[in-house]
C-alpha positions in Angstrom: 60.5 123.8 112.1 61.2 126.4 109.4 63.6 126.0 106.6 67.0 127.8 106.9 70.0 128.4 104.7 72.4 125.4 104.4 75.6 126.1 106.3 77.6 123.8 104.0 77.4 126.2 101.1 78.9 129.0 103.1 82.2 127.1 103.6 82.1 125.3 100.3 80.4 127.5 97.7 81.5 125.3 94.8 79.4 122.3 96.1 76.5 121.5 93.7 73.2 119.8 94.2 70.6 119.6 91.4 67.2 117.9 91.5 65.7 116.8 88.2 62.7 114.9 87.2 63.4 111.6 85.4 61.4 110.7 82.3 61.6 107.0 83.3 59.2 104.9 85.3 61.2 103.6 88.2 60.2 100.8 90.6 61.6 99.3 93.7 60.7 95.8 95.0 61.3 94.1 98.3 60.2 90.6 99.4 57.9 90.4 96.4 56.2 93.7 97.1 56.4 96.8 94.9 57.5 99.4 97.5 57.8 102.3 95.0 56.4 102.8 91.5 56.7 106.2 90.0 56.7 108.0 86.7 57.6 111.2 88.6 60.8 110.1 90.3 63.6 112.6 90.5 67.4 112.3 90.3 69.4 114.1 92.9 72.9 115.0 91.6 75.4 115.9 94.3 79.1 116.7 94.1 81.2 113.7 95.0 78.2 111.4 95.0 76.5 109.1 92.6 73.0 110.1 91.4 70.2 109.0 93.6 66.5 108.4 92.8 64.0 110.3 95.0 60.4 109.2 94.9 57.3 111.3 95.7 55.8 109.9 98.9 52.5 109.4 97.1 54.2 106.8 94.9 55.6 104.9 97.8 53.9 102.2 99.9 54.3 104.3 103.1 52.0 101.8 104.8 54.9 99.3 104.6 57.4 101.7 106.1 58.0 102.0 109.8 59.6 105.3 111.2 62.7 104.7 113.3 64.7 106.8 115.8 67.7 107.0 113.4 68.6 110.4 112.0 71.6 111.8 110.1 72.7 115.3 109.4 73.9 116.8 106.1 75.2 120.4 106.1 73.8 120.8 102.5 70.4 119.2 102.9 69.5 119.1 106.6 68.4 116.4 109.0 67.3 113.1 107.5 64.6 110.9 109.0 64.6 107.1 108.4 62.1 104.3 107.9 62.5 100.5 107.8 60.6 98.4 105.3 58.3 95.7 106.7 57.0 93.4 104.0 55.7 89.9 104.8 58.2 88.2 107.1 61.2 90.4 106.2 62.4 93.7 107.7 65.0 96.0 106.0 66.2 98.4 108.7 66.6 102.1 107.9 66.3 101.4 104.2 64.5 104.6 103.4 65.3 108.2 104.2 64.0 111.7 103.5 64.4 115.3 104.6 61.1 116.5 106.1 62.5 120.0 106.7 65.3 120.5 104.2 67.4 123.6 104.0 65.9 126.2 101.7 68.5 125.6 98.9 67.1 122.1 98.4 63.5 122.7 99.5 62.2 120.7 96.5 63.2 117.4 98.2 60.8 117.9 101.1 58.1 115.5 100.1 60.4 112.8 98.6 62.1 109.7 100.0 65.0 107.7 98.8 66.1 104.1 99.2 69.4 102.5 99.9 70.2 100.5 96.8 71.4 97.3 98.6 68.6 97.2 101.2 65.9 96.3 98.7 65.8 93.4 96.3 65.2 94.8 92.8 65.2 98.1 90.9 63.6 98.7 87.5 63.7 101.5 84.9 60.6 100.8 82.9 60.7 97.0 82.5 64.4 96.5 82.6 66.1 95.6 85.9 69.1 97.9 86.8 72.0 97.1 89.0 74.5 98.7 91.4 73.3 102.3 91.3 71.1 104.7 89.4 72.4 105.4 85.9 73.4 109.0 85.2 71.6 110.2 82.0 74.4 112.6 81.4 77.0 109.9 81.3 78.1 108.4 78.0 79.8 105.2 77.2 81.2 105.1 73.6 83.2 102.2 72.2 85.1 102.7 69.0 87.4 100.5 66.9 91.1 101.5 66.5 93.9 100.3 64.4 96.5 102.2 66.4 99.3 100.0 67.8 98.7 99.2 71.4 101.0 97.2 73.8 100.4 96.4 77.5 103.5 95.6 79.6 103.3 93.6 82.8 106.2 92.4 84.9 108.6 93.8 82.3 107.1 91.7 79.5 104.7 92.6 76.7 101.5 90.7 77.6 99.3 92.2 74.8 100.1 93.6 71.4 97.3 94.6 69.0 96.1 96.8 66.3 92.5 95.7 66.8 91.7 97.3 70.2 88.3 98.9 71.0 88.6 102.1 73.0 86.0 102.6 75.6 85.4 106.3 76.4 83.3 106.8 79.6 82.4 110.2 80.9 84.9 111.4 83.5 86.9 108.1 83.6 90.2 107.2 81.9 90.0 105.6 78.5 90.0 101.8 78.7 91.5 99.6 76.0 89.6 96.4 75.2 91.7 93.9 73.4 90.7 90.7 71.5 91.8 87.7 73.4 93.7 86.4 70.4 96.1 89.4 70.8 96.8 88.6 74.5 99.3 86.1 75.8 98.0 83.0 77.5 99.5 83.9 80.9 96.0 84.6 82.3 94.5 82.7 85.2 90.8 82.9 86.0 90.0 84.7 89.2 87.1 84.4 91.6 86.4 88.1 91.5 83.2 89.3 89.9 81.9 92.9 89.8 78.9 94.7 88.2 78.6 98.0 86.4 75.2 99.6 85.7 76.5 100.8 82.3 78.3 97.7 81.0 77.1 94.6 82.9 78.9 91.9 84.9 82.7 91.6 84.7 84.9 88.6 85.4 88.5 89.0 86.2 91.8 87.3 85.4 95.3 87.4 87.1 98.5 87.4 85.2 101.5 85.2 86.1 104.9 86.3 84.8 107.6 83.8 86.0 107.1 83.5 89.8 105.3 86.8 90.1 101.5 87.0 90.3 99.5 90.1 89.3 96.0 89.5 90.8 92.8 90.7 89.2 94.6 92.9 86.7 92.4 92.0 83.7 88.7 92.0 83.3 86.2 91.0 80.6 82.5 91.3 80.1 81.4 87.9 78.6 77.8 89.0 78.3 77.5 92.9 78.5 74.1 94.6 78.6 72.6 95.3 75.2 73.7 99.0 75.3 77.4 98.0 75.3 77.8 95.0 72.9 81.1 95.8 71.3 83.2 94.9 74.3 81.8 91.4 74.6 84.6 88.9 75.2 87.4 91.5 74.9 90.0 91.8 77.6 90.9 95.1 79.4 93.9 95.8 81.7 93.9 98.1 84.6 95.9 101.2 83.4 96.6 101.9 87.1 98.3 98.5 87.8 100.3 97.5 84.7 103.9 98.6 84.1 103.0 100.6 81.0 100.5 100.9 78.2 102.0 102.1 74.9 99.8 103.7 72.3 101.5 104.6 69.0 104.7 103.7 70.9 104.1 106.4 73.5 103.4 105.7 77.2 99.8 106.5 78.2 99.9 108.6 81.4 99.0 106.5 84.4 95.6 107.8 85.8 94.9 108.3 89.5 91.5 106.8 90.2 89.7 105.0 93.0 91.3 101.8 91.6 94.9 103.2 92.2 96.9 101.6 94.9 97.8 105.1 96.3 94.3 106.5 95.9 93.8 107.3 99.6 97.0 109.3 99.7 96.3 111.2 96.5 92.5 111.5 96.6 92.4 114.8 98.4 94.5 116.5 95.7 92.8 115.0 92.7 89.9 116.9 91.2 86.7 114.9 91.6 84.9 114.8 88.2 81.8 113.0 89.4 79.9 116.0 90.4 76.7 117.0 88.6 76.9 118.4 85.1 76.5 122.2 85.2 73.5 123.1 83.2 
């Protein structure tokens, strides 16, 4: 089969795919076996997708992979082939994919394969384990102290009032306001919800009860963030999308429309997606 132009770019010329070598050693483990170990892994950046690590086949234990009959089609990359991982007494079905005959716009990915994040056990960048998805090297997370007056209103009541907030600026996401717990009312109830972020760590959630009204999982906190983001440790952050209002310098902060918004599905098509690759 010969390579051909990708039909997707004809109908969507603004779509972007870039393929860049990572300077980091990246490893993937499954059932105690190192399935991939590479200092030549590449990151594939694709519009409306998170970055994905692709590994040269020579750095992958192809002897532990079993080709399957499963295939998928992408109008920008071509037809993907799949492999299952068989290591010891465990099988991870269709955990690996690659494009043996990619379209010519992405010919560089031909001899590489990628792994579904949640179908293997562990991922490492150098010697540090990483979680959730590959970290985008072009994404920044900055946390700065601010003495500006900040109030959070929930259920018609001011639930937080501070001049000691820490503002978290994360590339392509709305500003988040982390507040010392001493400046938040004690209407918080611990939640069972836990999430993980590759840039910040593991978050635990709280609900707010105002009178008889419950606002579930509206607050989160990183009790033990990863070393790269220590300044938010123990601080509380409210969902801009779910509270009544956030006042900064006495002025309402515009409510963002994000995947965490209740009406995201209705508005997503009309909201510019800023997660595409950085144009370089």
